[in-house]
C-alpha positions, 0 to 999 in steps of 0.5 A: 642261135646259129648252128654250123653245118658241113658246107655242101661243097664238102660233104659227098653226095648220096644217091639211092641205087642198087649195086647193079645200077652202081656198076653202070654208074661208076666211072673211072675217073672219080671215087664213087662208093656203094653202101647200103643201097646208096651211091656215094659221090665224093668230092674231087680231092684237093692238091694236098690230098693228091700230093700225099697220095702220090708220095705214098704210092711212089714209096709203097710201089718201089718197096713192094716191087723190090721185095716182090710182095705183091701190088699197090693200087691207087684210087679209083679202084673198087673193093667189094669188101664181101659178096653182099657187103659195101663197094669201097675205093680206099685211096690206096690198097696193097694186095699181097701175093697171097690175096691176088687171086681175089684181084680182077681187072674190075675190082678186088673181091674181098679185103686188101691186106692194106687199106690207106685213107687220106682224110678230107674235110668232108670224109672224116666220119666216113673214114674214121667211123664207117670205113673203119668198121667195114675194113675191120669186118672185112679183114683188112690187115692194116688200115692207115689213116693220114689226116692233113687237115689244119689243127687235125694233122696226125697219122694213125696205124691200125693192125688187125688182132688175132680177135679180128679187131683194129688195134692202134699201133704206137709209134716208136721212139723216133716217131716211126710207124712200122707195118706188121704186113710189109716187113721193115717198112715204116713211115715217119709221122713227122713227114706229114707235118712238114710244109712239103713232103720229103722226095719219095726216093729220099724216103725210100732210101732211108727205109731201105737203109734200115732194112737188114740183110740187103745185099751189099751193092744194093745198100750202097746204091741206096746210101749214095742215093740218100746222100745225094738227095740230102744235099742242100 
């Protein structure tokens, strides 16, 4: 009888270490987290992971900057979820204007409004179980999970309820997940099942055109952009 284990090339490395030692250990070019007296050193991301991250960062930053909602930060960047709690590094985080006082040059002290994790072959349990519980406890208002793995492809949105628990959000009839903290922002789940992601500026134009109360000149500009980028 044989057993199948997670390849050591996929599983993150774990080292016993204090938080103080972690602060001197973590670099600025890799994702290194600290949880319960352990440093977790994650494997370098794949091209697919980075492609999704770059798409989402471009999309979110353009949207957030236009509406002046806050800041979008890409990993690696430390998030100290609560004073004696874990130090995580979400793939992407959004910090609203209301929570910006918690933001320093080194880290975010407390929960971001939004945490996004892109699941890698060795991170599914960490992202879906441990981080899910930690982000919920910390008060992260929305948690997005993008899973691009073969035969696992799915997008999951969770919003924090009034009782402080993550509740799954269902897509609308068009397969779009709508954010509760970024007014009029949505993601199409089908984008992440395509062979290639859409042009982020075309995706942004589609989102902006669905938003109400845009100035006429801005709407026309996005309409022109969307049509230009839709040409074969």
